[in-house]
Rosetta silent file (secondary structure, phi, psi, omega in degrees, C-alpha in Angstrom):
SEQUENCE: MSSKYLWSVLLALLVCACSSTPNELVVFQPPPAPTTSVVVPDTVVNAVDAQPVASEPPDIATLRSDFVRVLTLRKQCGRQPDKCDINSFAVPGSALYAGTTKLMLERTAGNIRSRAGAGTYRFRIESLQINDTSHALVHTCSYDSVVLFDSGQLNSTADDIVFNNHTASNRTAWSLEMHAGHWKWVSGEVLESFFGGDICGF
SCORE:     score description
SCORE:     0.000 S_00000001
   1 L     0.000  161.189 -174.540   14.677  -21.215   21.465 S_00000001
   2 L   -77.568  160.090  173.297   11.464  -23.224   21.834 S_00000001
   3 H   -59.157  -33.448  172.665    9.942  -25.607   19.377 S_00000001
   4 H   -54.413  -56.809 -168.410    7.030  -23.234   19.205 S_00000001
   5 H   -65.279  -57.184 -174.345    9.107  -20.211   18.398 S_00000001
   6 H   -53.440  -50.275 -178.729   11.618  -21.916   16.125 S_00000001
   7 H   -71.038  -24.342  179.358    8.944  -23.707   14.127 S_00000001
   8 H   -74.951  -44.392 -174.827    6.676  -20.537   13.947 S_00000001
   9 H   -61.417  -53.668 -176.626    9.745  -18.589   12.580 S_00000001
  10 H   -48.374  -52.237 -167.522   10.540  -21.411   10.113 S_00000001
  11 H   -72.462  -34.506  173.473    7.079  -21.563    8.814 S_00000001
  12 H   -57.533  -31.157  178.804    6.694  -17.715    8.640 S_00000001
  13 H   -88.286   -9.910 -178.844    9.587  -17.803    6.222 S_00000001
  14 L   -94.127  131.350  179.451    8.248  -20.524    3.978 S_00000001
  15 L  -101.137  143.857  176.874    5.943  -19.666    1.165 S_00000001
  16 L   -58.703  134.086 -174.808    3.264  -22.075   -0.218 S_00000001
  17 L  -118.620   38.977  178.888    4.527  -23.829   -3.312 S_00000001
  18 L   -74.936  173.722  177.396    1.429  -25.217   -4.894 S_00000001
  19 L   -78.256  144.131 -169.153    0.771  -25.148   -8.648 S_00000001
  20 L   -73.032  -31.620 -169.566   -0.654  -21.822   -9.900 S_00000001
  21 L  -129.409   94.857 -178.918   -3.315  -23.318  -12.146 S_00000001
  22 L   -65.880  140.025  176.989   -5.122  -26.389  -10.589 S_00000001
  23 L   -87.166  -33.350 -176.638   -6.380  -28.906  -12.900 S_00000001
  24 L  -143.775  133.300 -172.227   -8.652  -30.502  -10.358 S_00000001
  25 L  -126.042  112.648  175.217   -9.998  -29.041   -7.052 S_00000001
  26 E  -122.671  120.541 -175.059  -11.297  -31.195   -4.375 S_00000001
  27 E  -123.064  140.329  176.824  -12.059  -29.442   -0.998 S_00000001
  28 E  -134.161  123.678 -179.739  -13.304  -31.021    2.067 S_00000001
  29 L  -104.770  120.704 -178.148  -14.281  -29.122    5.257 S_00000001
  30 L   -67.224  161.860 -177.826  -14.505  -31.396    8.338 S_00000001
  31 L   -55.800  143.805 -175.721  -17.533  -31.163   10.600 S_00000001
  32 L   -69.211  -17.665  173.666  -17.493  -28.124   12.794 S_00000001
  33 L  -119.388   82.191 -176.163  -17.664  -30.019   16.059 S_00000001
  34 L   -61.908  148.389 -178.890  -15.125  -32.907   15.884 S_00000001
  35 L  -119.086  -16.865 -179.932  -15.686  -35.728   18.324 S_00000001
  36 L   -98.928  145.352  179.877  -12.685  -37.916   17.712 S_00000001
  37 E  -138.988  143.076 -178.058   -9.318  -37.542   19.186 S_00000001
  38 E  -131.933  134.604  172.234   -6.135  -39.602   18.785 S_00000001
  39 E  -114.111  112.268 -171.882   -3.168  -39.728   20.890 S_00000001
  40 L   -80.601  127.382 -179.848   -0.177  -41.335   19.008 S_00000001
  41 L   -56.297  144.012  173.076    2.024  -43.514   21.475 S_00000001
  42 L    56.298   25.746  162.814    5.433  -42.092   22.311 S_00000001
  43 L  -133.952 -171.467 -176.300    4.888  -38.732   20.737 S_00000001
  44 L  -113.606   23.902 -172.751    3.624  -35.385   21.758 S_00000001
  45 E   -97.525  131.246  172.906    0.938  -35.216   19.175 S_00000001
  46 E  -132.096  111.232 -173.097   -2.821  -35.175   20.068 S_00000001
  47 E  -103.485  128.157  170.446   -4.748  -34.923   16.801 S_00000001
  48 E   -91.754  137.982  179.869   -8.323  -33.917   16.654 S_00000001
  49 L    64.546   40.497 -177.587  -10.109  -35.245   13.515 S_00000001
  50 L   -83.102  -24.985 -178.341   -7.147  -37.494   12.694 S_00000001
  51 L   -90.569  140.782 -178.430   -9.511  -40.396   11.618 S_00000001
  52 L   -49.839  152.468  173.519  -11.256  -40.251    8.254 S_00000001
  53 L   -92.164  135.607 -174.974  -14.804  -38.835    8.096 S_00000001
  54 L   -53.495  -40.538 -173.335  -17.383  -41.270    6.609 S_00000001
  55 L   -85.697    0.289 -172.535  -18.584  -38.863    3.896 S_00000001
  56 L   -88.400  145.324  177.864  -15.158  -37.650    2.636 S_00000001
  57 L   -53.777  152.487  175.166  -13.750  -38.825   -0.758 S_00000001
  58 H   -54.686  -38.315 -172.039  -10.999  -41.578   -0.685 S_00000001
  59 H   -70.436  -36.729  179.522   -8.384  -39.214   -2.041 S_00000001
  60 H   -69.503  -41.257  172.485   -9.181  -36.675    0.890 S_00000001
  61 H   -57.038  -41.722  173.593   -9.004  -39.537    3.341 S_00000001
  62 H   -70.283  -32.998  173.241   -5.520  -40.428    2.207 S_00000001
  63 H   -61.054  -47.529 -174.325   -4.415  -36.820    2.354 S_00000001
  64 H   -61.503  -50.850  179.226   -5.772  -36.532    5.897 S_00000001
  65 H   -57.543  -38.927 -179.961   -3.963  -39.823    6.846 S_00000001
  66 H   -76.575  -27.713  172.032   -0.687  -38.826    5.300 S_00000001
  67 H   -66.030  -42.547 -179.185   -0.827  -35.402    6.855 S_00000001
  68 H   -67.261  -35.177 -177.397   -1.272  -36.843   10.381 S_00000001
  69 H   -65.769  -44.681 -171.999    1.637  -39.188    9.573 S_00000001
  70 H   -80.633  -26.780  169.372    4.148  -36.530    8.517 S_00000001
  71 H   -61.903  -41.884  177.690    3.220  -34.267   11.349 S_00000001
  72 H   -56.718  -49.850 -178.520    3.605  -37.111   13.834 S_00000001
  73 H   -66.502  -40.003  175.986    7.123  -37.896   12.402 S_00000001
  74 H   -63.123  -36.318 -177.228    8.139  -34.370   12.504 S_00000001
  75 H   -77.847  -22.101  174.470    7.152  -34.026   16.288 S_00000001
  76 H   -64.841  -28.937 -179.033    9.010  -37.205   16.928 S_00000001
  77 L   -68.092  -19.091 -175.087   12.201  -35.469   15.935 S_00000001
  78 L   -71.730  -25.744 -179.581   11.982  -33.204   18.976 S_00000001
  79 L   -69.236  -41.846 -177.270   12.889  -36.241   21.221 S_00000001
  80 L  -142.313   86.476 -177.639   16.065  -37.197   19.234 S_00000001
  81 H   -69.179  -23.834 -176.555   16.900  -34.432   16.596 S_00000001
  82 H   -76.936  -17.587  175.304   20.181  -36.252   15.635 S_00000001
  83 H  -108.606   24.142 -175.238   18.027  -39.212   14.320 S_00000001
  84 L   -72.033  123.567  176.764   15.295  -37.068   12.633 S_00000001
  85 L   -94.148   88.460 -171.213   14.403  -38.765    9.347 S_00000001
  86 H   -69.869  -25.358 -179.431   13.425  -35.711    7.348 S_00000001
  87 H   -70.028  -14.438 -179.460   13.005  -37.649    4.144 S_00000001
  88 H   -82.463   -9.967 -172.326    9.960  -39.349    5.772 S_00000001
  89 L  -138.827  -11.719  179.075    7.886  -36.293    6.082 S_00000001
  90 E  -124.279  150.145  176.682    9.433  -33.494    3.671 S_00000001
  91 L   -80.873  122.855 -178.812   10.080  -33.431    0.011 S_00000001
  92 L   -50.524  135.910  171.455   13.934  -33.376   -0.620 S_00000001
  93 L    97.674  -19.736 -174.870   15.009  -30.057   -2.111 S_00000001
  94 L   -80.854  167.756 -178.033   11.944  -28.070   -0.617 S_00000001
  95 H   -68.877  -34.365  178.290   12.196  -25.063    1.596 S_00000001
  96 H   -71.410  -30.113  175.835   10.750  -26.921    4.543 S_00000001
  97 H   -61.146  -50.964 -178.494   13.196  -29.767    4.085 S_00000001
  98 H   -62.760  -40.673 -171.848   16.192  -27.384    4.130 S_00000001
  99 H   -66.604  -40.575  177.939   14.804  -25.403    7.100 S_00000001
 100 H   -67.764  -37.398  178.458   14.176  -28.515    9.158 S_00000001
 101 H   -59.276  -44.973  179.312   17.623  -29.940    8.374 S_00000001
 102 H   -62.618  -44.136  179.097   19.101  -26.775    9.736 S_00000001
 103 H   -59.539  -51.199 -176.019   16.906  -26.711   12.792 S_00000001
 104 H   -58.645  -46.852  177.742   17.754  -30.322   13.684 S_00000001
 105 H   -57.019  -41.262 -177.522   21.559  -29.749   13.332 S_00000001
 106 H   -67.892  -39.001  173.883   21.171  -26.695   15.663 S_00000001
 107 H   -65.989  -39.337  176.728   19.245  -28.798   18.208 S_00000001
 108 H   -63.114  -48.782  177.026   21.729  -31.539   18.094 S_00000001
 109 H   -54.400  -42.562 -176.854   24.664  -29.239   18.598 S_00000001
 110 L   -96.983   16.332  179.687   23.034  -27.572   21.536 S_00000001
 111 L    47.089   42.297 -178.849   21.597  -30.717   23.073 S_00000001
 112 E   -97.496  122.018 -179.604   18.117  -29.276   22.899 S_00000001
 113 E  -155.006  165.303 -179.979   15.219  -31.906   23.019 S_00000001
 114 E  -101.693  170.126 -178.670   11.807  -32.416   24.376 S_00000001
 115 L  -127.921  156.199 -179.744   10.848  -35.145   26.848 S_00000001
 116 L   -65.924  132.826  171.858    7.956  -37.516   27.142 S_00000001
 117 L    89.498   -4.649 -179.018    5.145  -36.132   29.309 S_00000001
 118 L  -103.915   84.766  178.978    6.462  -32.531   29.307 S_00000001
 119 L    86.428  171.658 -171.784    3.795  -30.689   27.595 S_00000001
 120 L  -138.422  151.075  167.981    1.579  -31.650   24.546 S_00000001
 121 E  -115.139  121.557  178.481    1.132  -30.562   20.823 S_00000001
 122 E  -113.582  139.227  170.738   -2.592  -30.540   19.785 S_00000001
 123 E  -146.232  153.273  176.423   -3.884  -29.796   16.281 S_00000001
 124 E  -121.496  128.168  170.205   -7.110  -29.633   14.348 S_00000001
 125 E   -79.589  123.920  176.428   -7.386  -30.083   10.623 S_00000001
 126 E   -95.366  -24.856  171.377   -9.691  -27.318    9.449 S_00000001
 127 E  -165.903  149.700  174.911   -9.694  -28.065    5.724 S_00000001
 128 E  -125.437  137.300 -177.407   -8.131  -30.299    3.223 S_00000001
 129 E  -143.376  130.595  172.225   -7.814  -29.435   -0.474 S_00000001
 130 E  -104.965  117.473 -174.125   -6.370  -31.333   -3.463 S_00000001
 131 L   -85.508  -37.744  167.169   -5.413  -29.049   -6.264 S_00000001
 132 L  -157.473 -163.350 -170.650   -4.291  -31.820   -8.729 S_00000001
 133 L   -71.080  -19.083 -173.270   -2.741  -35.175   -8.523 S_00000001
 134 L  -118.794   -9.015  178.714    0.575  -33.801   -7.165 S_00000001
 135 E  -128.455  142.117 -177.092   -0.323  -30.745   -5.029 S_00000001
 136 E  -150.726  155.075  177.479   -2.500  -30.295   -1.984 S_00000001
 137 E  -129.925  133.369  179.116   -3.136  -27.829    0.763 S_00000001
 138 E  -131.038  139.173 -178.062   -4.146  -28.414    4.371 S_00000001
 139 E  -108.055  128.547  172.528   -5.150  -25.780    6.984 S_00000001
 140 E  -126.859  167.246  176.551   -4.669  -26.462   10.668 S_00000001
 141 E  -131.808  124.277 -174.771   -5.087  -24.894   14.042 S_00000001
 142 E  -131.072  160.160  174.521   -2.522  -26.016   16.795 S_00000001
 143 E  -136.644  122.557 -173.180   -1.580  -25.483   20.410 S_00000001
 144 E  -122.451  110.189  177.996    1.861  -26.216   21.530 S_00000001
 145 L  -119.897   21.851 -177.057    2.879  -26.440   25.190 S_00000001
 146 L   -71.899  132.276  178.775    5.885  -28.835   24.742 S_00000001
 147 L   -86.250  135.048 -178.342    8.822  -27.972   26.949 S_00000001
 148 E  -100.297  133.534 -179.757   12.318  -27.909   25.454 S_00000001
 149 E  -117.924  149.846  168.626   15.283  -28.933   27.675 S_00000001
 150 E   -92.387  101.287 -173.342   19.042  -28.338   27.523 S_00000001
 151 L  -116.281  116.602  175.491   19.940  -32.028   28.072 S_00000001
 152 L   -79.428  -17.952 -179.683   23.347  -33.588   28.210 S_00000001
 153 L  -126.105  127.758 -174.237   22.054  -37.049   28.617 S_00000001
 154 L   -66.836  -38.818 -170.812   19.570  -38.766   26.473 S_00000001
 155 L   -97.605    7.340 -176.354   18.429  -41.543   28.828 S_00000001
 156 L  -144.503  145.432  178.622   18.464  -39.358   32.012 S_00000001
 157 L   -99.695    5.700 -167.395   16.799  -36.151   33.219 S_00000001
 158 L   -60.896  -41.038  177.491   19.462  -35.640   35.980 S_00000001
 159 L  -105.160   18.122 -175.463   21.031  -32.636   34.256 S_00000001
 160 L   -65.900  140.440  177.564   18.060  -31.292   32.331 S_00000001
 161 E  -129.567  126.675  175.815   17.720  -27.512   32.341 S_00000001
 162 E   -61.640  116.680  174.595   14.428  -25.935   31.096 S_00000001
 163 E   -88.265  -42.179  174.836   15.369  -24.186   27.865 S_00000001
 164 E  -157.974  130.716  174.659   11.858  -22.967   26.942 S_00000001
 165 L  -129.507   29.898 -179.814    8.474  -23.645   28.407 S_00000001
 166 L   -83.166  156.925 -175.330    6.403  -20.971   26.710 S_00000001
 167 L   -99.379  156.947  174.467    3.067  -21.880   24.962 S_00000001
 168 E  -155.502  147.706  175.651    2.038  -20.945   21.363 S_00000001
 169 E  -139.374  134.582 -174.108   -0.920  -21.415   19.102 S_00000001
 170 E  -127.005  144.576  165.401   -1.046  -21.172   15.289 S_00000001
 171 E  -110.981  127.181 -163.999   -3.204  -21.343   12.373 S_00000001
 172 E  -133.721  142.183  172.276   -1.123  -22.691    9.432 S_00000001
 173 E  -107.008  116.245 -172.281   -1.519  -23.399    5.773 S_00000001
 174 E  -107.038  128.076  170.951    0.649  -26.372    4.752 S_00000001
 175 E   -91.549  133.982  179.748    1.619  -27.111    1.155 S_00000001
 176 E  -131.128  146.298  176.828    2.114  -30.781    0.303 S_00000001
 177 E  -119.549  155.542  171.656    3.302  -32.610   -2.880 S_00000001
 178 E   -88.047  127.957 -178.651    2.959  -36.375   -3.715 S_00000001
 179 E  -140.803  121.568 -178.440    6.325  -37.844   -3.386 S_00000001
 180 L    54.147   41.523  178.550    7.072  -41.577   -3.638 S_00000001
 181 L    78.925    7.621  175.128    3.422  -42.464   -3.180 S_00000001
 182 E  -142.175  156.236  177.883    2.702  -40.289   -0.194 S_00000001
 183 E   -81.282  124.636  178.301    1.730  -36.726    0.502 S_00000001
 184 E  -129.001  163.076  175.827    4.769  -34.823    2.118 S_00000001
 185 E   -70.507  142.382  167.424    5.417  -31.297    3.185 S_00000001
 186 E  -108.910  -46.267 -175.634    6.894  -28.740    0.876 S_00000001
 187 E  -161.767  168.552  179.662    6.281  -25.556    2.829 S_00000001
 188 E  -151.162  142.644 -178.485    4.057  -23.982    5.426 S_00000001
 189 E  -123.692  120.703  171.424    2.751  -20.444    6.106 S_00000001
 190 E   -69.964  125.446  174.754    1.662  -19.191    9.566 S_00000001
 191 E   -97.673  -26.136 -178.180   -1.561  -17.254    9.100 S_00000001
 192 E  -160.776  131.634  178.091   -2.201  -16.370   12.632 S_00000001
 193 E  -129.302  148.934  174.120   -0.183  -16.707   15.837 S_00000001
 194 E  -146.503  119.748  176.082   -0.755  -16.175   19.540 S_00000001
 195 E   -95.609  132.140  178.838    1.857  -16.832   22.194 S_00000001
 196 L   100.813    2.124 -177.573    0.850  -17.608   25.743 S_00000001
 197 L  -161.253 -164.168 -170.327   -2.574  -18.883   24.881 S_00000001
 198 L  -136.666  122.406  178.063   -4.807  -20.980   22.655 S_00000001
 199 L   -96.356   -2.039 -172.447   -6.745  -19.662   19.579 S_00000001
 200 L   -96.469  -19.024 -176.291   -8.089  -23.061   18.634 S_00000001
 201 L    82.396   23.111  178.404  -10.367  -23.651   21.639 S_00000001
 202 L   -66.596    0.000    0.000   -8.849  -26.870   22.723 S_00000001
Protein backbone atom coordinates (compact mmCIF):
# COMPACT_ATOMS: atom_id res chain seq x y z
CA MET A 1 0.00 0.00 0.00
CA SER A 2 1.19 3.54 -0.63
CA SER A 3 2.67 5.88 1.95
CA LYS A 4 -0.26 8.21 1.25
CA TYR A 5 -2.86 5.52 1.89
CA LEU A 6 -1.17 3.80 4.83
CA TRP A 7 -0.39 7.08 6.55
CA SER A 8 -3.90 8.41 5.94
CA VAL A 9 -5.42 5.22 7.36
CA LEU A 10 -3.08 5.38 10.35
CA LEU A 11 -3.94 8.99 11.06
CA ALA A 12 -7.64 8.39 10.61
CA LEU A 13 -7.49 5.83 13.43
CA LEU A 14 -5.58 8.06 15.82
CA VAL A 15 -7.44 10.50 18.04
CA CYS A 16 -6.04 13.78 19.31
CA ALA A 17 -4.65 13.35 22.84
CA CYS A 18 -4.37 16.94 24.07
CA SER A 19 -5.29 17.94 27.63
CA SER A 20 -8.98 18.75 28.07
CA THR A 21 -8.55 21.91 30.11
CA PRO A 22 -5.81 24.17 28.73
CA ASN A 23 -4.08 26.38 31.26
CA GLU A 24 -2.54 28.57 28.61
CA LEU A 25 -3.58 29.15 25.03
CA VAL A 26 -1.29 30.61 22.40
CA VAL A 27 -2.53 30.50 18.83
CA PHE A 28 -0.66 31.71 15.77
CA GLN A 29 -2.12 31.83 12.28
CA PRO A 30 0.57 32.10 9.56
CA PRO A 31 0.17 34.77 6.87
CA PRO A 32 -2.39 33.73 4.22
CA ALA A 33 0.09 33.94 1.34
CA PRO A 34 3.37 32.25 2.39
CA THR A 35 6.41 33.16 0.34
CA THR A 36 9.07 30.94 1.89
CA SER A 37 9.74 27.37 0.82
CA VAL A 38 12.29 24.91 2.14
CA VAL A 39 13.57 21.73 0.54
CA VAL A 40 15.34 19.59 3.10
CA PRO A 41 18.34 17.78 1.53
CA ASP A 42 18.00 14.03 1.00
CA THR A 43 14.33 13.92 1.95
CA VAL A 44 11.04 14.10 0.11
CA VAL A 45 9.80 17.00 2.19
CA ASN A 46 9.08 20.42 0.68
CA ALA A 47 7.77 22.60 3.50
CA VAL A 48 5.98 25.87 2.92
CA ASP A 49 6.23 28.20 5.94
CA ALA A 50 8.96 26.12 7.55
CA GLN A 51 10.88 29.19 8.71
CA PRO A 52 9.79 31.30 11.71
CA VAL A 53 7.63 34.33 11.00
CA ALA A 54 9.07 37.58 12.37
CA SER A 55 5.97 38.45 14.39
CA GLU A 56 5.39 35.08 16.07
CA PRO A 57 6.20 34.43 19.77
CA PRO A 58 9.38 32.45 20.55
CA ASP A 59 7.45 29.45 21.88
CA ILE A 60 5.43 29.25 18.66
CA ALA A 61 8.63 29.52 16.61
CA THR A 62 10.01 26.57 18.59
CA LEU A 63 6.84 24.56 17.98
CA ARG A 64 7.07 25.31 14.25
CA SER A 65 10.73 24.28 14.10
CA ASP A 66 10.14 21.07 16.06
CA PHE A 67 7.14 20.15 13.92
CA VAL A 68 9.11 20.51 10.68
CA ARG A 69 11.89 18.44 12.25
CA VAL A 70 9.63 15.55 13.32
CA LEU A 71 7.80 15.43 9.99
CA THR A 72 11.10 15.43 8.11
CA LEU A 73 12.42 12.58 10.27
CA ARG A 74 9.26 10.58 9.67
CA LYS A 75 9.47 11.02 5.90
CA GLN A 76 13.11 9.93 5.89
CA CYS A 77 11.87 6.58 7.21
CA GLY A 78 10.31 5.92 3.82
CA ARG A 79 13.76 5.39 2.32
CA GLN A 80 15.01 2.92 4.95
CA PRO A 81 12.14 1.69 7.13
CA ASP A 82 14.41 -0.80 8.90
CA LYS A 83 16.47 2.12 10.27
CA CYS A 84 13.55 4.37 11.23
CA ASP A 85 14.26 6.09 14.57
CA ILE A 86 10.69 6.47 15.81
CA ASN A 87 11.88 7.80 19.18
CA SER A 88 13.17 10.89 17.39
CA PHE A 89 9.72 12.10 16.31
CA ALA A 90 7.02 10.32 18.38
CA VAL A 91 6.39 10.03 22.11
CA PRO A 92 7.00 6.43 23.28
CA GLY A 93 3.78 4.71 24.27
CA SER A 94 1.60 6.98 22.13
CA ALA A 95 -0.84 5.73 19.50
CA LEU A 96 1.23 7.27 16.71
CA TYR A 97 4.39 5.61 18.02
CA ALA A 98 2.72 2.19 18.04
CA GLY A 99 1.14 2.66 14.62
CA THR A 100 4.36 3.84 13.00
CA THR A 101 6.30 0.95 14.55
CA LYS A 102 3.86 -1.53 13.00
CA LEU A 103 3.99 0.23 9.63
CA MET A 104 7.80 0.25 9.48
CA LEU A 105 7.95 -3.46 10.36
CA GLU A 106 5.51 -4.20 7.53
CA ARG A 107 7.48 -2.03 5.09
CA THR A 108 10.74 -3.75 6.07
CA ALA A 109 9.29 -7.24 5.70
CA GLY A 110 7.84 -6.40 2.28
CA ASN A 111 10.90 -4.50 0.96
CA ILE A 112 8.68 -1.47 0.39
CA ARG A 113 10.52 1.85 0.22
CA SER A 114 10.61 5.23 -1.49
CA ARG A 115 13.40 6.49 -3.75
CA ALA A 116 15.10 9.88 -4.06
CA GLY A 117 13.57 11.89 -6.88
CA ALA A 118 10.46 9.72 -7.21
CA GLY A 119 7.71 12.12 -6.19
CA THR A 120 7.52 14.76 -3.47
CA TYR A 121 5.75 15.41 -0.19
CA ARG A 122 4.69 19.03 0.36
CA PHE A 123 2.94 20.53 3.33
CA ARG A 124 1.81 23.88 4.64
CA ILE A 125 1.44 24.75 8.32
CA GLU A 126 -1.99 26.37 8.60
CA SER A 127 -2.05 27.01 12.36
CA LEU A 128 0.00 26.38 15.50
CA GLN A 129 -1.55 26.24 18.97
CA ILE A 130 0.08 25.73 22.38
CA ASN A 131 -2.51 24.58 24.94
CA ASP A 132 -0.13 24.47 27.92
CA THR A 133 3.54 23.77 28.57
CA SER A 134 3.17 20.12 27.55
CA HIS A 135 0.51 19.99 24.83
CA ALA A 136 0.22 21.57 21.39
CA LEU A 137 -1.82 21.25 18.20
CA VAL A 138 -0.69 21.89 14.61
CA HIS A 139 -2.92 21.93 11.53
CA THR A 140 -1.37 21.18 8.13
CA CYS A 141 -2.38 20.76 4.52
CA SER A 142 -0.29 18.29 2.52
CA TYR A 143 0.15 16.87 -0.96
CA ASP A 144 1.91 13.52 -1.42
CA SER A 145 3.07 12.15 -4.77
CA VAL A 146 5.87 9.94 -3.41
CA VAL A 147 6.17 6.65 -5.29
CA LEU A 148 6.60 3.44 -3.31
CA PHE A 149 8.63 0.59 -4.77
CA ASP A 150 8.90 -3.11 -4.07
CA SER A 151 12.69 -3.18 -3.98
CA GLY A 152 14.96 -6.08 -3.16
CA GLN A 153 18.14 -3.98 -3.29
CA LEU A 154 18.72 -0.87 -1.22
CA ASN A 155 21.51 0.54 -3.39
CA SER A 156 20.15 -0.43 -6.80
CA THR A 157 16.93 0.20 -8.71
CA ALA A 158 17.55 -2.73 -11.06
CA ASP A 159 14.74 -4.86 -9.67
CA ASP A 160 12.39 -2.09 -8.51
CA ILE A 161 8.70 -2.65 -9.14
CA VAL A 162 6.27 0.24 -8.69
CA PHE A 163 4.18 -0.68 -5.67
CA ASN A 164 2.02 2.44 -5.62
CA ASN A 165 2.21 5.78 -7.43
CA HIS A 166 -1.12 7.32 -6.49
CA THR A 167 -1.31 10.87 -5.14
CA ALA A 168 -3.15 12.08 -2.04
CA SER A 169 -3.84 15.37 -0.29
CA ASN A 170 -4.88 15.77 3.36
CA ARG A 171 -5.76 18.35 5.97
CA THR A 172 -4.55 17.00 9.30
CA ALA A 173 -4.66 17.98 12.98
CA TRP A 174 -1.50 16.83 14.78
CA SER A 175 -1.32 16.48 18.56
CA LEU A 176 2.14 16.99 20.08
CA GLU A 177 3.61 16.70 23.57
CA MET A 178 6.80 18.10 25.02
CA HIS A 179 9.16 15.15 25.47
CA ALA A 180 12.86 15.30 26.38
CA GLY A 181 12.95 19.02 25.60
CA HIS A 182 11.28 18.83 22.17
CA TRP A 183 7.78 18.75 20.73
CA LYS A 184 6.98 15.28 19.37
CA TRP A 185 3.93 13.64 17.85
CA VAL A 186 1.36 11.80 19.94
CA SER A 187 -1.44 11.41 17.41
CA GLY A 188 -2.95 12.80 14.26
CA GLU A 189 -6.44 13.11 12.84
CA VAL A 190 -7.19 13.49 9.13
CA LEU A 191 -9.87 16.15 8.78
CA GLU A 192 -10.17 16.12 4.98
CA SER A 193 -8.76 13.80 2.30
CA PHE A 194 -8.65 13.82 -1.48
CA PHE A 195 -7.02 11.09 -3.55
CA GLY A 196 -5.72 11.88 -7.01
CA GLY A 197 -5.53 15.64 -6.55
CA ASP A 198 -4.42 18.61 -4.44
CA ILE A 199 -6.73 20.39 -1.98
CA CYS A 200 -3.95 22.69 -0.75
CA GLY A 201 -3.33 24.70 -3.91
CA PHE A 202 0.37 23.89 -4.23
